[in-house]
GUKOL-612329 format. One line per 3 residues: number of its first residue (from 1); their letters; for each residue x, y negated, z negated of N, C-alpha, C. Coordinates in Angstrom, 2 decimals. Layout:
! residues N
NUM	A	X:Y:Z:X:Y:Z:X:Y:Z  ... .
***
This chain:
! residues 226
1	XXX	19.12:1.84:-109.08:18.02:1.45:-108.14:17.53:0.21:-108.54  16.97:0.02:-107.93:16.52:-1.80:-107.75:15.62:-1.39:-107.73  14.39:-2.32:-109.12:13.60:-1.81:-109.21:12.83:-3.01:-108.92 .
4	XXX	11.55:-3.00:-108.23:10.59:-3.87:-108.02:9.36:-3.84:-109.03  9.98:-5.13:-109.16:9.07:-5.86:-109.91:7.35:-6.71:-109.83  6.48:-5.92:-110.35:4.98:-6.09:-108.73:5.27:-7.54:-109.84 .
7	XXX	4.84:-8.17:-108.78:4.30:-9.62:-108.53:2.51:-9.85:-108.70  2.25:-10.64:-109.51:0.53:-10.79:-109.62:0.73:-12.69:-108.85  -0.19:-12.92:-108.30:-0.14:-14.22:-107.34:-1.09:-14.74:-108.72 .
10	XXX	-1.53:-15.65:-109.31:-2.59:-16.48:-109.81:-2.95:-17.92:-109.43  -4.27:-17.57:-109.34:-5.10:-18.37:-108.30:-6.48:-19.79:-109.40  -5.24:-20.85:-108.72:-6.22:-21.44:-110.16:-7.65:-21.76:-109.51 .
13	XXX	-8.60:-21.36:-110.36:-10.22:-21.60:-109.99:-10.05:-22.85:-109.24  -11.10:-22.95:-108.52:-11.50:-24.06:-107.41:-12.37:-24.62:-108.51  -12.12:-25.29:-108.79:-13.64:-27.03:-109.44:-14.14:-27.49:-108.27 .
16	XXX	-15.15:-27.28:-107.87:-15.88:-28.37:-107.11:-16.27:-29.70:-108.26  -16.84:-30.43:-106.97:-17.19:-31.75:-107.73:-18.27:-32.17:-107.38  -19.12:-32.22:-108.60:-20.80:-31.91:-108.09:-21.23:-33.42:-107.23 .
19	XXX	-22.01:-32.77:-106.22:-22.47:-33.86:-105.15:-23.31:-34.37:-106.25  -23.36:-36.01:-106.00:-23.76:-37.32:-106.70:-25.41:-37.65:-105.63  -26.52:-37.41:-105.50:-27.78:-37.43:-104.90:-27.55:-38.80:-105.35 .
22	XXX	-28.40:-39.29:-104.25:-29.57:-41.01:-104.51:-30.82:-40.67:-104.80  -30.97:-41.42:-105.98:-32.65:-41.09:-106.17:-33.34:-41.20:-104.92  -33.65:-41.74:-103.96:-34.13:-41.23:-103.08:-34.11:-39.73:-102.47 .
25	XXX	-32.81:-39.51:-102.47:-32.96:-38.20:-102.50:-33.07:-36.81:-103.00  -32.51:-36.98:-104.03:-33.56:-36.34:-105.57:-35.35:-35.89:-105.42  -35.95:-37.66:-104.89:-36.80:-37.72:-104.29:-37.43:-36.65:-104.10 .
28	XXX	-36.74:-36.59:-102.76:-37.12:-36.29:-101.61:-37.31:-34.85:-101.83  -36.30:-34.39:-102.09:-36.04:-32.80:-102.73:-36.78:-32.33:-103.83  -37.74:-33.12:-104.82:-38.71:-32.85:-105.58:-39.74:-32.56:-104.54 .
31	XXX	-39.83:-33.60:-103.66:-41.77:-33.36:-103.42:-42.07:-32.40:-102.37  -39.78:-32.31:-101.53:-40.55:-30.37:-101.09:-40.34:-29.49:-101.54  -40.45:-29.48:-102.74:-40.36:-28.44:-103.49:-42.13:-27.84:-103.91 .
34	XXX	-42.37:-28.88:-104.50:-44.01:-28.75:-104.27:-44.80:-28.30:-103.02  -44.11:-29.07:-102.32:-44.88:-28.46:-100.99:-46.12:-29.03:-100.19  -46.60:-30.81:-101.11:-47.53:-30.93:-100.66:-47.54:-32.26:-99.29 .
37	XXX	-46.13:-32.83:-99.26:-45.97:-33.36:-97.66:-44.40:-33.15:-97.76  -44.02:-33.36:-96.50:-42.63:-33.84:-96.09:-42.19:-35.23:-96.63  -43.38:-36.42:-96.34:-42.79:-37.77:-96.68:-43.16:-38.36:-97.79 .
40	XXX	-42.49:-38.89:-98.18:-42.11:-39.61:-99.97:-43.44:-40.74:-99.89  -44.76:-40.04:-100.71:-45.97:-41.86:-100.25:-46.01:-42.09:-101.62  -45.80:-43.41:-102.35:-46.55:-44.45:-103.14:-46.68:-43.25:-104.10 .
43	XXX	-47.89:-43.47:-105.38:-47.08:-43.06:-106.77:-46.39:-41.50:-106.92  -46.51:-40.54:-105.69:-45.99:-39.16:-106.07:-44.68:-39.13:-105.80  -43.99:-39.91:-104.49:-42.65:-41.20:-104.78:-41.86:-41.69:-105.94 .
46	XXX	-42.86:-42.39:-106.94:-42.66:-43.44:-108.13:-42.14:-42.45:-109.21  -42.71:-41.52:-108.93:-42.86:-40.30:-110.16:-42.23:-39.09:-109.98  -41.40:-39.47:-109.31:-40.16:-38.10:-108.38:-38.59:-39.14:-108.83 .
49	XXX	-38.92:-40.18:-108.64:-37.49:-41.07:-109.38:-36.90:-41.64:-108.17  -37.68:-42.56:-107.17:-37.39:-42.69:-105.97:-37.02:-44.07:-106.09  -37.00:-45.28:-105.33:-36.39:-46.67:-105.20:-37.85:-46.60:-104.53 .
52	XXX	-37.65:-48.30:-104.70:-38.85:-48.40:-104.19:-38.98:-48.79:-102.42  -40.48:-48.12:-102.42:-40.20:-48.30:-100.36:-40.28:-49.51:-99.85  -39.70:-50.01:-98.56:-40.54:-50.67:-97.81:-40.94:-50.49:-96.98 .
55	XXX	-41.72:-51.84:-96.21:-42.65:-51.79:-95.65:-42.51:-51.54:-93.88  -42.86:-50.52:-93.06:-42.69:-49.86:-92.16:-43.46:-51.87:-90.87  -42.00:-53.04:-89.87:-43.45:-52.88:-89.50:-44.92:-52.92:-88.75 .
58	XXX	-45.45:-53.14:-88.40:-46.69:-52.99:-87.27:-46.47:-52.67:-86.02  -47.28:-51.36:-86.25:-46.96:-50.89:-84.52:-45.50:-49.30:-85.27  -45.05:-48.95:-85.95:-44.22:-47.88:-86.16:-44.44:-47.22:-86.55 .
61	XXX	-44.14:-45.62:-86.23:-44.68:-44.51:-86.05:-44.61:-44.01:-87.37  -43.59:-44.26:-88.15:-43.66:-43.63:-89.71:-42.10:-44.00:-90.15  -41.94:-43.91:-91.50:-41.58:-44.25:-92.42:-40.00:-43.65:-92.54 .
64	XXX	-38.80:-44.43:-92.16:-37.65:-43.24:-92.00:-37.61:-42.89:-93.06  -37.13:-41.43:-93.04:-35.51:-40.44:-94.07:-35.14:-41.66:-95.28  -35.68:-40.60:-96.20:-34.25:-41.46:-97.49:-32.76:-41.41:-97.00 .
67	XXX	-31.98:-41.93:-97.18:-30.99:-42.04:-96.91:-30.21:-42.61:-95.00  -31.15:-42.64:-94.69:-31.50:-43.20:-93.25:-31.89:-44.89:-93.21  -31.22:-45.37:-91.20:-31.93:-46.52:-91.77:-32.70:-46.41:-90.55 .
70	XXX	-33.69:-47.72:-90.50:-34.93:-47.38:-89.66:-34.25:-48.14:-88.48  -34.68:-48.33:-87.18:-35.14:-48.72:-86.07:-35.10:-50.13:-86.19  -35.56:-50.24:-84.64:-35.23:-52.18:-84.73:-36.43:-52.92:-85.20 .
73	XXX	-37.70:-51.30:-85.28:-39.32:-51.79:-85.55:-39.31:-51.43:-87.56  -37.86:-51.59:-87.87:-38.33:-51.14:-89.84:-38.49:-52.87:-90.22  -39.29:-53.05:-91.45:-39.84:-54.59:-91.48:-39.02:-54.90:-92.78 .
76	XXX	-38.93:-55.73:-93.11:-38.37:-56.53:-94.04:-38.79:-55.93:-95.48  -37.88:-55.84:-96.93:-38.28:-55.91:-97.88:-39.96:-56.73:-98.27  -40.21:-55.83:-99.64:-41.74:-56.40:-99.27:-41.86:-57.74:-100.32 .
79	XXX	-41.16:-58.59:-100.27:-40.76:-59.57:-101.10:-40.55:-60.57:-100.45  -39.82:-60.65:-98.20:-39.77:-61.28:-97.23:-41.18:-61.11:-97.14  -41.86:-59.90:-97.02:-43.25:-59.57:-96.31:-44.26:-60.53:-96.92 .
82	XXX	-44.29:-60.69:-98.27:-45.19:-61.23:-98.90:-44.79:-62.62:-99.29  -43.86:-63.34:-98.74:-44.08:-64.91:-98.87:-45.10:-65.95:-98.46  -45.41:-66.35:-99.07:-46.78:-66.96:-98.35:-45.78:-68.23:-97.08 .
85	XXX	-47.98:-68.37:-96.60:-46.95:-69.72:-95.41:-47.07:-70.80:-95.48  -46.29:-71.35:-95.51:-46.37:-73.35:-95.28:-47.35:-74.00:-95.29  -48.04:-73.40:-93.69:-49.24:-73.53:-93.53:-50.30:-72.95:-93.67 .
88	XXX	-50.32:-72.67:-95.02:-51.56:-71.96:-95.47:-52.61:-72.66:-95.75  -53.55:-73.43:-95.92:-54.66:-73.66:-96.84:-55.34:-73.44:-97.46  -56.06:-73.69:-98.69:-57.39:-73.48:-99.55:-58.45:-73.06:-97.99 .
91	XXX	-58.56:-73.92:-97.66:-59.89:-73.96:-96.63:-59.17:-73.95:-94.94  -58.95:-73.13:-94.39:-58.41:-72.95:-92.91:-59.29:-73.69:-92.48  -58.73:-74.82:-92.13:-59.12:-76.44:-90.65:-58.58:-76.13:-89.28 .
94	XXX	-59.61:-75.72:-88.04:-58.62:-75.03:-86.87:-58.02:-76.26:-86.01  -56.81:-75.91:-85.58:-55.48:-76.55:-84.64:-56.76:-78.34:-83.81  -58.07:-77.75:-83.88:-58.84:-78.76:-83.05:-59.21:-79.84:-84.03 .
97	XXX	-59.82:-78.84:-84.71:-60.44:-80.04:-85.87:-59.42:-81.36:-86.23  -57.97:-80.53:-86.61:-57.38:-81.21:-87.18:-56.36:-82.52:-86.40  -56.65:-82.08:-84.94:-56.35:-82.98:-83.91:-57.17:-84.45:-83.81 .
100	XXX	-58.62:-83.45:-83.55:-59.50:-84.97:-83.81:-59.31:-86.07:-84.77  -59.66:-84.89:-85.74:-59.03:-86.18:-87.16:-57.98:-87.11:-87.82  -57.21:-86.53:-86.96:-55.75:-87.20:-86.68:-56.28:-88.39:-85.92 .
103	XXX	-56.71:-88.14:-84.14:-56.96:-89.02:-83.61:-58.56:-90.18:-83.77  -58.93:-89.64:-84.63:-59.65:-90.52:-85.15:-59.46:-91.48:-86.36  -58.68:-91.62:-87.06:-57.88:-91.82:-88.35:-56.66:-92.89:-87.31 .
106	XXX	-56.33:-92.47:-86.31:-54.70:-93.69:-86.08:-56.09:-94.99:-85.29  -57.68:-94.33:-84.56:-57.74:-94.91:-84.08:-58.65:-96.40:-84.53  -59.06:-95.77:-86.15:-58.91:-96.27:-86.89:-58.51:-97.56:-87.33 .
109	XXX	-56.85:-96.69:-87.86:-55.99:-98.19:-88.05:-55.40:-98.45:-87.37  -55.26:-98.67:-86.32:-54.71:-99.29:-85.11:-55.63:-100.27:-84.85  -56.93:-100.03:-85.09:-58.04:-100.89:-84.24:-57.67:-101.84:-85.66 .
112	XXX	-57.66:-102.20:-86.26:-58.15:-102.97:-88.11:-56.45:-103.82:-88.05  -55.05:-102.98:-87.87:-54.14:-103.09:-87.79:-54.09:-104.58:-86.51  -54.72:-104.47:-85.51:-54.84:-105.27:-84.21:-56.00:-106.67:-84.69 .
115	XXX	-56.80:-106.24:-84.94:-57.53:-106.95:-85.28:-56.80:-108.13:-86.30  -56.59:-107.68:-87.42:-55.59:-108.94:-88.24:-54.44:-109.45:-87.10  -53.55:-108.43:-86.51:-52.75:-108.73:-86.08:-53.36:-110.83:-84.83 .
118	XXX	-53.98:-110.25:-84.58:-54.75:-110.90:-83.44:-55.36:-112.17:-84.03  -56.07:-111.56:-85.04:-56.80:-113.22:-85.77:-55.35:-114.46:-86.32  -54.29:-113.50:-86.43:-53.24:-114.60:-86.82:-52.85:-115.60:-85.68 .
121	XXX	-52.06:-114.77:-84.74:-52.29:-115.11:-83.76:-53.00:-116.35:-83.18  -54.57:-116.18:-83.19:-55.56:-117.32:-82.75:-55.58:-118.61:-83.81  -54.80:-118.04:-85.23:-54.86:-119.51:-85.90:-53.69:-120.20:-85.16 .
124	XXX	-53.03:-119.60:-84.77:-51.47:-120.39:-84.30:-50.22:-119.94:-85.56  -49.18:-119.97:-85.21:-48.10:-119.43:-86.53:-47.37:-120.33:-87.33  -47.44:-121.51:-87.08:-47.81:-122.48:-87.89:-49.10:-122.50:-89.10 .
127	XXX	-50.02:-122.49:-88.67:-50.71:-122.54:-89.75:-50.81:-120.83:-90.67  -50.25:-119.70:-89.78:-49.70:-118.66:-90.37:-48.65:-118.62:-91.70  -47.81:-119.63:-90.63:-46.53:-119.84:-91.35:-46.97:-120.64:-92.81 .
130	XXX	-47.15:-121.74:-93.07:-47.73:-122.50:-93.94:-48.79:-121.46:-95.14  -49.61:-120.70:-94.72:-50.62:-119.46:-95.61:-49.01:-119.08:-95.88  -48.47:-117.56:-95.61:-47.36:-117.33:-95.98:-46.16:-118.39:-97.21 .
133	XXX	-45.93:-119.38:-96.88:-45.16:-120.36:-97.71:-46.23:-120.76:-98.74  -47.17:-120.91:-99.37:-48.13:-120.94:-100.04:-48.23:-119.83:-100.95  -48.10:-118.71:-100.50:-47.99:-117.45:-101.20:-46.69:-116.85:-101.86 .
136	XXX	-46.07:-117.93:-101.34:-44.45:-117.69:-101.76:-43.75:-116.45:-101.35  -44.11:-116.82:-99.85:-43.17:-115.76:-98.64:-42.50:-115.92:-98.22  -40.56:-115.65:-98.39:-39.63:-116.24:-97.59:-39.53:-116.22:-96.20 .
139	XXX	-38.69:-117.49:-95.77:-38.83:-117.71:-94.26:-39.94:-117.17:-93.55  -41.36:-118.50:-93.76:-42.37:-117.78:-93.42:-42.76:-117.90:-92.27  -42.27:-118.53:-91.47:-41.68:-118.13:-89.93:-41.83:-117.70:-89.47 .
142	XXX	-40.59:-117.04:-89.88:-40.06:-115.98:-89.29:-41.16:-114.04:-89.66  -41.56:-114.20:-91.21:-42.79:-113.39:-91.49:-43.66:-113.09:-91.13  -43.95:-114.54:-90.22:-45.60:-115.00:-89.71:-45.25:-114.13:-88.31 .
145	XXX	-44.38:-114.46:-87.47:-43.76:-114.23:-86.32:-43.89:-112.51:-86.30  -43.30:-111.67:-87.25:-42.60:-110.50:-87.45:-44.29:-109.51:-87.36  -45.01:-110.23:-88.61:-46.63:-109.50:-89.05:-47.03:-109.49:-87.84 .
148	XXX	-47.47:-110.89:-87.10:-47.95:-110.90:-86.12:-47.56:-109.10:-85.62  -46.20:-109.14:-85.01:-45.75:-108.48:-83.56:-45.74:-107.13:-83.99  -46.02:-106.73:-85.30:-45.96:-105.44:-86.13:-47.22:-104.99:-86.30 .
151	XXX	-48.23:-105.63:-86.35:-49.80:-105.36:-86.59:-50.57:-105.07:-85.10  -49.88:-106.11:-84.02:-50.58:-105.74:-82.87:-50.15:-104.57:-82.34  -49.05:-104.84:-81.91:-48.03:-103.89:-81.49:-48.36:-102.24:-82.50 .
154	XXX	-47.60:-102.11:-83.55:-47.83:-100.95:-84.71:-48.99:-100.83:-83.83  -50.42:-101.54:-84.04:-51.72:-100.84:-83.90:-52.10:-100.40:-82.45  -51.34:-100.86:-82.12:-51.43:-100.66:-80.39:-50.68:-98.49:-80.65 .
157	XXX	-49.70:-98.78:-80.78:-48.93:-97.41:-80.78:-49.59:-96.29:-81.49  -49.86:-97.27:-82.96:-51.04:-95.51:-83.23:-52.09:-95.44:-82.37  -52.73:-96.21:-82.28:-54.26:-95.90:-81.29:-53.59:-94.45:-80.33 .
160	XXX	-52.29:-95.27:-79.54:-52.17:-94.38:-78.49:-51.25:-93.31:-78.54  -50.40:-93.58:-80.22:-50.15:-91.62:-80.49:-48.45:-91.39:-80.03  -48.06:-93.03:-79.70:-46.57:-92.90:-79.15:-45.97:-94.11:-80.32 .
163	XXX	-44.39:-93.08:-80.42:-43.64:-93.33:-81.31:-44.04:-93.62:-82.81  -45.24:-92.60:-83.00:-46.26:-92.77:-84.24:-45.10:-93.36:-85.38  -44.26:-92.26:-85.51:-43.77:-92.47:-87.00:-42.89:-93.71:-87.23 .
166	XXX	-41.81:-94.41:-85.95:-41.81:-95.74:-86.11:-42.70:-96.61:-86.11  -44.23:-96.89:-85.44:-45.12:-97.63:-85.84:-46.11:-96.55:-87.28  -45.67:-96.35:-87.62:-46.38:-96.13:-88.85:-45.99:-96.58:-89.90 .
169	XXX	-44.06:-95.89:-90.51:-43.61:-97.09:-91.24:-43.15:-98.33:-90.99  -43.35:-98.47:-90.27:-43.36:-100.30:-90.27:-44.88:-100.67:-90.68  -45.87:-100.23:-90.46:-46.90:-100.67:-90.95:-46.80:-100.97:-91.88 .
172	XXX	-46.72:-99.41:-92.79:-46.77:-99.44:-94.12:-46.27:-100.57:-95.10  -44.61:-100.60:-94.45:-43.75:-101.67:-95.16:-44.36:-102.76:-94.69  -45.01:-103.82:-93.71:-45.78:-105.23:-94.09:-46.79:-104.69:-94.48 .
175	XXX	-47.83:-103.81:-95.02:-48.38:-103.64:-95.84:-48.19:-104.06:-97.02  -47.50:-103.51:-97.46:-46.08:-103.64:-98.78:-46.34:-104.70:-99.22  -45.64:-104.99:-98.27:-45.17:-107.02:-98.61:-46.63:-107.83:-98.82 .
178	XXX	-47.45:-107.45:-98.23:-48.60:-107.94:-98.20:-49.56:-107.76:-99.51  -49.77:-106.65:-99.85:-49.58:-106.29:-101.75:-49.05:-107.18:-102.39  -48.30:-107.21:-102.40:-47.36:-108.33:-103.50:-47.39:-109.02:-103.26 .
181	XXX	-47.00:-109.77:-102.49:-47.25:-111.27:-102.55:-48.56:-111.31:-102.17  -49.23:-111.40:-101.91:-51.28:-111.56:-101.01:-52.22:-111.21:-102.21  -52.08:-110.14:-103.09:-53.24:-109.20:-102.98:-53.06:-108.84:-104.85 .
184	XXX	-51.80:-108.18:-105.06:-51.46:-107.45:-106.27:-52.01:-107.89:-107.41  -52.27:-109.90:-107.46:-52.62:-110.32:-108.62:-53.80:-110.32:-108.65  -54.32:-110.18:-107.74:-56.22:-110.36:-108.06:-57.14:-109.16:-107.61 .
187	XXX	-56.87:-108.28:-108.38:-57.64:-106.76:-109.08:-57.48:-105.55:-107.63  -58.23:-104.81:-107.61:-58.82:-103.69:-107.05:-59.36:-104.07:-105.65  -60.59:-104.69:-105.49:-61.34:-105.39:-104.67:-61.17:-106.32:-104.01 .
190	XXX	-61.77:-105.58:-102.48:-61.80:-106.75:-101.20:-62.52:-108.28:-101.33  -63.62:-108.13:-101.83:-64.11:-109.47:-102.40:-63.73:-110.49:-102.94  -62.37:-109.66:-103.81:-61.92:-110.71:-104.82:-60.31:-111.02:-104.21 .
193	XXX	-60.05:-110.36:-103.06:-58.73:-110.89:-102.38:-57.67:-109.40:-103.08  -58.17:-108.89:-103.67:-57.55:-107.68:-104.03:-57.04:-106.64:-102.87  -55.98:-105.76:-103.45:-55.25:-104.78:-102.31:-56.16:-103.67:-101.43 .
196	XXX	-57.43:-103.39:-101.89:-57.85:-102.03:-101.37:-57.76:-101.69:-100.09  -57.76:-102.69:-99.18:-57.55:-102.84:-97.84:-56.65:-101.94:-97.57  -55.78:-103.80:-97.79:-54.24:-102.96:-97.72:-54.02:-101.78:-97.99 .
199	XXX	-54.24:-101.60:-99.26:-53.16:-100.29:-99.90:-53.64:-99.00:-99.13  -55.35:-98.79:-98.93:-55.75:-98.23:-97.68:-55.21:-97.54:-96.38  -54.41:-98.87:-95.17:-53.82:-98.79:-94.19:-52.81:-98.35:-94.89 .
202	XXX	-52.04:-98.73:-95.57:-50.63:-98.31:-95.60:-50.53:-97.24:-95.99  -51.01:-96.44:-96.62:-51.52:-95.66:-96.73:-51.58:-94.70:-95.60  -52.61:-94.59:-95.49:-52.84:-94.30:-93.67:-51.94:-93.88:-92.97 .
205	XXX	-51.15:-95.44:-92.83:-50.74:-95.41:-92.24:-49.37:-94.61:-92.07  -48.64:-94.64:-93.49:-47.31:-93.82:-93.72:-47.80:-92.24:-94.21  -49.04:-91.57:-93.94:-49.81:-90.76:-93.36:-49.57:-90.18:-92.18 .
208	XXX	-50.00:-91.28:-91.31:-49.85:-90.17:-90.03:-48.07:-90.63:-89.46  -47.26:-91.51:-90.03:-46.18:-91.37:-89.88:-45.35:-89.51:-90.21  -45.41:-89.17:-91.02:-45.83:-88.21:-91.84:-45.79:-86.55:-91.19 .
211	XXX	-46.92:-87.22:-91.26:-47.57:-85.64:-90.59:-47.71:-85.48:-88.58  -47.34:-86.97:-88.37:-47.47:-87.22:-86.98:-48.60:-87.08:-86.25  -48.93:-87.86:-84.66:-50.30:-87.95:-84.57:-51.41:-86.85:-83.70 .
214	XXX	-50.93:-85.98:-83.95:-51.77:-84.85:-83.53:-51.34:-84.82:-81.62  -52.16:-83.01:-81.21:-52.13:-83.15:-79.98:-52.68:-83.96:-79.00  -53.79:-84.69:-79.38:-53.86:-86.48:-78.35:-53.46:-86.97:-78.40 .
217	XXX	-52.11:-86.99:-78.26:-51.68:-88.22:-77.87:-50.16:-88.22:-77.41  -49.76:-90.30:-76.62:-49.26:-89.84:-75.73:-47.52:-89.34:-76.58  -47.20:-88.86:-77.67:-45.76:-88.46:-78.59:-46.07:-87.04:-77.98 .
220	XXX	-47.28:-86.25:-77.98:-47.54:-84.78:-77.71:-47.13:-84.54:-76.19  -48.04:-85.33:-75.27:-47.84:-85.58:-73.64:-45.91:-85.74:-73.06  -45.65:-86.15:-74.56:-44.32:-86.48:-73.83:-43.16:-85.57:-73.89 .
223	XXX	-43.85:-84.82:-75.51:-42.41:-83.74:-75.71:-42.72:-82.25:-75.42  -44.03:-82.21:-74.80:-44.34:-81.33:-73.95:-43.78:-80.77:-72.51  -43.61:-82.22:-71.37:-42.78:-82.20:-70.83:-41.08:-82.30:-70.58 .
226	X	-40.79:-82.13:-72.25:-39.65:-81.69:-72.45:-38.54:-80.30:-71.94 .
***
């Protein structure tokens, strides 16, 4: 008779890979086991092993659950949210006050420049060029005409607040030349022929060229129409 051998099927026991959970998930489970509250918050979240929390934007209802992405109102990381404002100053100044100060600065610097330019015009190109020649300025006649044009034209443009960066830069260059050839060897004080007035005007014109004329200017009006 045929013998039937009893076959036994051996099954290999299943091995389950342990689930790896993120620190946020473990922290959420630990807090849920305590029964304190559903959402992780502050020190308790850190003590439970959670990672750094991200801020929600203003007006957001609640923080998204760990492992889920927040909606469109999710805030940026704390490092970006706490970045310092480039326009922030120690003593805040209203915009109206800043524009008024820039207007006054443009007016004062522009009037002084125009006065010096008109003085040279009344003296005449020949007399101004002769004085430039004694100072050692090269091409004195061309330098005299250029100086008159920049002082009168640049001063008028600064007063109007028109083409302010160009007017301020050209005025600063002319005044730097005046310091180098006429005033540098006479000390600081203007009473001795020093460079204080020319330096103050030049630096002021350069600041206006960099900072801008403010809202009370033709430059601002032209930009608004574009």
